[in-house]
C-alpha positions as CSV (number, residue, x, y, z in Angstrom):
1,M,116.6,77.6,55.8
2,T,113.2,76.1,55.3
3,S,110.2,78.5,55.4
4,R,107.6,78.7,58.1
5,Q,104.1,79.8,57.3
6,G,103.2,83.3,58.6
7,K,99.8,84.0,60.0
8,P,97.5,86.0,57.7
9,V,97.8,89.8,58.0
10,Y,94.2,91.0,58.3
11,W,94.9,94.7,58.8
12,Q,97.3,96.9,60.6
13,L,97.2,99.3,63.5
14,S,98.7,102.7,63.2
15,Y,102.2,103.2,64.5
16,P,101.0,105.2,67.6
17,A,98.8,102.2,68.5
18,L,101.8,99.9,68.1
19,A,103.9,102.1,70.3
20,V,101.4,101.8,73.1
21,A,101.3,98.0,72.6
22,L,105.1,97.8,72.7
23,S,105.3,99.9,75.9
24,T,102.8,97.4,77.4
25,L,105.0,94.5,76.4
26,Y,108.0,96.1,78.2
27,C,105.8,96.5,81.3
28,F,105.3,92.7,81.3
29,S,109.0,92.0,80.9
30,L,110.5,89.6,83.4
31,C,114.0,88.3,83.7
32,C,115.1,85.0,85.3
33,S,118.8,84.3,84.6
34,A,120.3,80.9,84.3
35,A,124.0,80.0,84.2
36,A,125.2,78.4,81.0
37,Q,127.3,75.3,81.0
38,S,129.9,74.5,78.4
39,D,130.1,71.2,76.7
40,V,133.4,69.3,76.9
41,A,135.3,69.8,73.6
42,G,135.2,66.8,71.3
43,Q,132.4,65.0,73.2
44,P,128.7,64.7,72.1
45,S,126.4,67.1,73.7
46,P,124.0,65.6,76.3
47,Q,120.3,65.6,75.4
48,I,118.8,68.9,76.5
49,I,115.1,69.3,77.3
50,V,113.6,72.8,77.3
51,H,110.4,73.3,79.4
52,T,108.4,76.5,78.9
53,Q,108.4,78.9,81.8
54,F,104.6,78.6,82.3
55,G,104.0,75.1,81.2
56,G,102.2,76.0,78.0
57,H,102.2,74.9,74.4
58,I,105.0,76.1,72.1
59,L,104.1,78.4,69.3
60,G,107.3,78.6,67.2
61,F,110.9,78.4,68.2
62,G,114.4,79.2,66.8
63,I,118.1,78.6,67.5
64,D,120.8,81.2,67.3
65,Q,123.5,79.4,65.2
66,G,126.2,81.9,66.2
67,G,125.2,82.2,69.9
68,T,124.2,80.3,73.0
69,E,120.5,81.1,73.2
70,G,117.2,80.0,71.6
71,L,113.8,81.6,71.4
72,L,110.3,80.3,71.8
73,S,106.7,81.4,72.4
74,E,104.1,79.7,74.4
75,Y,100.4,79.9,75.4
76,V,98.4,78.5,78.3
77,A,94.6,78.2,77.8
78,E,92.5,80.0,80.3
79,S,88.8,80.4,80.8
80,G,86.6,82.3,78.3
81,G,88.9,81.7,75.3
82,E,91.6,83.8,76.9
83,N,95.3,82.8,77.3
84,L,98.4,83.4,79.1
85,V,101.0,84.1,76.3
86,A,104.7,84.7,76.5
87,T,107.9,84.8,74.6
88,E,111.1,83.4,76.2
89,S,114.8,82.9,75.5
90,F,116.5,79.7,76.7
91,S,120.0,78.4,77.0
92,Q,121.0,75.9,74.4
93,Q,123.5,74.3,76.8
94,T,121.2,73.7,79.8
95,G,117.7,74.1,78.5
96,S,116.9,76.6,81.2
97,I,114.8,79.7,80.5
98,V,117.2,82.7,80.4
99,S,114.6,85.4,80.2
100,V,110.8,85.9,79.9
101,I,110.9,88.6,77.2
102,A,107.2,89.4,77.5
103,M,104.1,87.9,79.1
104,Q,100.4,88.8,79.0
105,N,97.7,87.1,81.1
106,H,94.0,86.8,80.4
107,T,94.4,88.0,76.8
108,M,93.2,87.3,73.3
109,N,96.6,88.4,71.9
110,D,99.4,86.0,71.2
111,Y,103.0,85.5,70.2
112,D,104.5,83.2,67.6
113,T,108.3,82.9,67.3
114,Q,109.3,82.8,63.6
115,G,112.9,82.0,64.2
116,V,116.4,83.6,64.3
117,V,117.6,85.3,61.2
118,G,120.6,87.3,59.9
119,S,123.2,87.8,62.7
120,H,121.5,86.9,66.0
121,V,118.2,88.6,65.2
122,G,115.1,87.0,66.8
123,L,111.8,87.5,65.0
124,V,108.4,87.1,66.7
125,L,104.9,87.5,65.3
126,Y,102.8,89.5,67.8
127,Q,99.0,89.4,67.1
128,I,96.8,92.0,68.7
129,A,93.1,91.2,69.0
130,V,91.1,94.2,67.8
131,N,87.4,94.4,67.0
132,G,86.9,90.7,66.3
133,G,90.0,90.4,64.2
134,F,93.8,90.6,64.6
135,A,96.5,93.0,63.7
136,N,99.8,91.4,63.1
137,Y,103.2,92.8,63.9
138,F,106.7,91.4,63.8
139,L,108.9,92.2,66.7
140,T,112.6,91.9,66.7
141,L,115.3,91.1,69.3
142,N,118.6,92.5,67.9
143,P,120.7,90.8,69.2
144,L,118.7,87.9,70.7
145,D,120.9,87.7,73.8
146,N,119.9,91.2,74.9
147,N,116.7,89.5,75.8
148,R,114.3,92.3,74.9
149,F,112.2,93.4,72.0
150,S,114.2,96.2,70.3
151,G,112.3,97.0,67.1
152,V,109.8,96.0,64.5
153,W,109.9,94.5,61.0
154,T,107.3,95.9,58.8
155,P,106.8,94.0,55.5
156,T,104.4,95.7,53.1
157,I,101.6,93.4,52.2
158,K,99.6,94.2,49.1
159,S,95.8,94.6,49.4
160,G,94.1,91.2,49.0
161,Y,97.3,89.3,49.9
162,Q,98.6,87.4,52.9
163,L,102.1,87.0,54.2
164,W,102.6,83.3,53.5
165,G,106.2,82.5,54.4
166,I,109.7,83.7,55.0
167,S,113.1,81.9,54.6
168,L,115.0,81.5,57.8
169,N,118.5,82.6,56.8
170,Q,121.3,83.0,59.3
171,G,124.8,84.2,58.5
172,D,123.5,86.5,55.7
173,P,121.5,89.6,56.4
174,E,119.0,89.0,53.6
175,L,116.0,86.6,53.5
176,A,113.1,86.0,51.1
177,V,109.5,87.0,51.8
178,L,106.5,85.4,50.1
179,Q,103.0,86.8,49.9
180,R,100.1,85.1,48.2
181,T,96.7,86.3,47.0
182,T,93.4,85.0,48.4
183,G,91.6,86.2,45.3
184,S,92.3,87.2,41.8
185,G,95.4,88.8,40.5
186,V,99.1,87.8,40.4
187,Y,99.3,84.6,42.3
188,M,102.4,85.5,44.5
189,Y,104.9,88.2,45.1
190,L,108.4,87.7,46.5
191,N,111.0,90.1,47.7
192,S,114.2,90.2,49.7
193,S,114.4,91.8,53.1
194,N,117.0,92.7,55.8
195,V,115.2,92.2,59.1
196,A,117.8,94.0,61.2
197,T,117.6,97.2,59.2
198,N,113.9,96.8,58.3
199,S,114.6,97.2,54.6
200,F,113.1,95.6,51.6
201,G,113.8,94.9,47.9
202,P,111.2,95.3,45.1
203,A,108.3,92.9,45.0
204,Q,108.6,90.5,42.1
205,P,105.6,88.6,40.7
206,Y,105.3,84.9,40.3
207,N,102.1,83.7,38.5
208,D,102.1,79.9,38.1
209,A,99.3,78.5,40.3
210,N,100.5,75.0,39.5
211,I,103.0,75.4,42.2
212,G,100.2,75.0,44.6
213,C,99.0,76.9,47.6
214,C,101.9,76.1,50.0
215,P,105.3,75.8,48.3
216,V,108.4,75.6,50.5
217,L,110.6,78.6,50.3
218,A,114.4,79.2,50.5
219,Y,116.8,81.9,49.5
220,D,120.0,81.8,47.6
221,F,122.0,84.8,48.7
222,K,124.8,84.1,46.2
223,T,122.4,84.7,43.3
224,D,119.8,86.8,45.1
225,E,117.1,84.4,44.1
226,A,114.1,83.0,45.9
227,V,113.5,79.3,45.3
228,L,110.0,77.8,45.5
229,A,109.2,74.1,45.4
230,G,105.6,72.9,45.3
231,D,102.8,71.2,43.3
232,N,99.1,71.4,42.7
233,G,98.2,68.8,45.3
234,S,97.9,65.7,43.1
235,P,99.7,62.7,44.7
236,T,101.0,61.7,41.2
237,S,102.3,65.1,40.0
238,V,105.9,66.1,40.0
239,P,106.8,69.3,41.9
240,I,107.8,72.5,40.2
241,L,111.0,74.2,41.2
242,A,110.9,77.9,40.5
243,T,113.7,80.4,40.9
244,I,112.8,84.1,41.0
245,N,115.5,86.7,40.7
246,L,114.6,89.2,43.4
247,L,116.5,92.1,41.5
248,T,115.3,91.5,37.9
249,G,112.1,89.5,38.4
250,Q,113.3,86.8,36.0
251,V,111.5,83.5,36.6
252,R,112.8,80.0,35.7
253,E,111.1,76.7,36.2
254,A,112.0,73.1,36.2
255,N,110.2,69.9,37.0
256,G,111.2,67.7,39.9
257,V,111.9,64.0,39.7
258,G,109.8,62.8,42.6
259,V,106.1,63.2,43.2
260,G,104.0,64.9,45.8
261,N,104.2,68.3,47.4
262,P,107.7,68.8,49.0
263,N,107.9,68.5,52.7
264,G,111.1,70.5,53.1
265,M,113.9,72.3,51.3
266,A,117.3,73.9,52.0
267,I,120.0,75.5,49.9
268,D,123.8,75.4,49.9
269,P,124.5,78.8,48.4
270,V,128.2,78.0,47.8
271,T,127.3,75.3,45.2
272,D,123.8,76.6,44.3
273,T,122.4,73.2,45.4
274,A,118.8,72.9,46.5
275,V,117.7,69.7,48.4
276,I,114.0,68.8,48.8
277,T,112.1,65.9,50.2
278,T,109.0,64.5,48.4
279,P,106.5,62.0,50.0
280,G,106.1,59.8,46.9
281,G,102.9,58.3,45.4
282,P,101.4,55.0,44.3
283,L,104.2,54.2,41.8
284,T,107.0,56.4,43.1
285,P,108.8,56.1,46.5
286,P,109.6,58.9,48.8
287,M,112.8,60.7,47.7
288,V,115.4,63.2,48.7
289,E,116.2,65.3,45.6
290,F,119.3,67.3,44.6
291,Y,119.1,70.2,42.1
292,N,121.6,72.6,40.7
293,I,119.9,76.0,40.8
294,D,122.0,77.4,38.0
295,S,121.6,74.6,35.5
296,Q,118.0,73.6,36.6
297,T,118.9,69.9,36.6
298,G,118.8,67.3,39.3
299,F,118.4,63.8,40.5
300,G,116.5,61.9,43.2
301,L,117.5,59.3,45.7
302,T,115.3,56.8,47.5
303,L,115.7,57.2,51.2
304,P,117.0,54.2,53.1
305,G,114.4,51.7,54.4
306,S,110.8,52.9,54.1
307,N,111.5,56.4,55.4
308,V,109.6,59.5,54.3
309,G,111.7,62.7,54.3
310,E,110.4,65.7,56.1
311,D,112.4,68.8,57.1
312,V,115.6,69.7,55.4
313,E,118.3,72.0,56.9
314,F,121.7,72.9,55.7
315,D,124.8,73.0,58.0
316,P,127.1,75.6,56.4
317,V,130.0,74.8,58.7
318,H,130.3,71.1,57.9
319,R,128.7,71.5,54.4
320,I,126.0,68.8,54.9
321,F,122.3,68.7,54.5
322,I,120.3,67.3,57.5
323,V,117.2,65.4,56.3
324,A,114.7,64.4,59.0
325,A,112.7,61.3,58.2
326,G,110.6,58.6,59.7
327,D,109.4,55.1,58.7
328,G,106.5,54.8,61.2
329,S,108.6,53.1,63.8
330,N,111.8,55.1,64.1
331,N,112.8,58.6,63.4
332,S,116.1,59.2,61.6
333,I,118.5,61.9,60.6
334,F,120.3,61.4,57.3
335,E,123.3,63.5,56.5
336,Y,124.1,64.2,52.8
337,D,126.8,66.2,51.2
338,P,125.9,68.5,48.3
339,N,126.8,65.8,45.8
340,G,124.2,63.4,47.2
341,T,126.5,61.2,49.1
342,L,125.0,59.8,52.3
343,V,127.6,60.7,55.0
344,Q,126.0,59.4,58.2
345,T,122.7,57.9,59.5
346,I,121.4,58.4,63.0
347,T,118.3,56.3,63.8
348,G,116.0,55.9,66.8
349,G,116.9,56.6,70.4
350,G,116.2,60.1,71.5
351,L,115.1,61.0,67.9
352,N,111.9,58.9,68.4
353,T,110.4,61.4,70.8
354,L,110.9,64.3,68.3
355,Y,107.6,65.4,66.8
356,T,108.9,68.1,64.5
357,C,112.4,69.0,63.4
358,C,114.7,70.9,63.1
359,A,116.6,74.0,64.1
360,L,120.4,73.6,63.9
361,N,123.5,75.0,65.6
362,P,126.3,73.8,63.3
363,S,129.1,75.1,65.7
364,T,128.0,72.5,68.3
365,R,126.6,69.9,65.8
366,T,123.3,70.0,67.7
367,G,119.7,70.6,66.7
368,F,116.3,71.1,68.4
369,G,112.8,70.0,67.7
370,I,109.4,69.8,69.4
371,G,109.9,67.0,72.0
372,D,106.3,65.8,72.7
373,R,103.0,65.4,71.0
374,L,101.4,68.3,73.0
375,A,104.3,70.7,72.0
376,E,105.1,71.5,75.6
377,T,108.9,70.9,75.3
378,L,111.8,71.2,73.0
379,Q,114.4,68.5,72.7
380,S,118.0,68.5,71.5
381,F,119.9,65.9,69.4
382,S,123.4,65.6,68.2
383,Y,124.5,64.8,64.7
């Protein structure tokens, strides 16, 4: 449930213009089916490699935790600054492309998969190049395995603000939306949203710039609170953990125990536990940190070896936090329960070719990440 940064919203086209753009997308729709293969019950899943349909670079991806498909976007550079751009679904079992949802050739437009949210809802940022700028739209696939764009998600962005991040919640219809100013005024606004119904809660202000420009974002659906973790950029400062009630606007803050801007965060909404990773500083090692959102208290643990924690994901089926980390030689996955107990460590092997991580499918105990330095493939792992 970590956030991914949204591209800036420069300005928006009218709905008639968007309708024309969407009809164009459907004209470019292709379909190439692939048979799914089931894993043998009780045995580890084989490593799956996903190659893009057109051999391009991946711009965002997501996994349907309750289904069999994943979603990605790609681009292939062409002459004159133009690109071939596409969004595709793929089989989690085989890695094969299931459907090319949309494709455009020789264009300045692009797609950027944001992830899968709610119950099987794919979310893709579509940028239309207009008059030297871009108009941003969010297209939905509801459900993902219908393999077609079916609607739009239309967050209202205040004048002078940019859409800065969304929490990637699955299993609950709501997520948190963060917008930040590029000028003066309230530093940030946050609200809840149901992407499937394109509905939104009231925007709540958050005005402490000490949390830095780029805090990580998660959503606690049990308390209807957005949780931010960030700092002002100093390598010796402790992060701020802020909870913002998205119904009342109440803000609470607590200081972290590690130092540095957090690299990742996830939440267990059942126990109201937030877990973050911090890179450390000259006198403080990298840590994985556990916080009780209700009591605003927490503790930090030094990661094994000389690992630095990166992405954090929560597996709600097995009730474990997946912490991706590396020590410069090997990549590792550390599994922690909500109490901070290290349950399992997986080191090296196929993890060493992962460049970013992770999107999880708890039902199969598998995850996917970018599988090469050029971001041309996705790679699975088991945990």
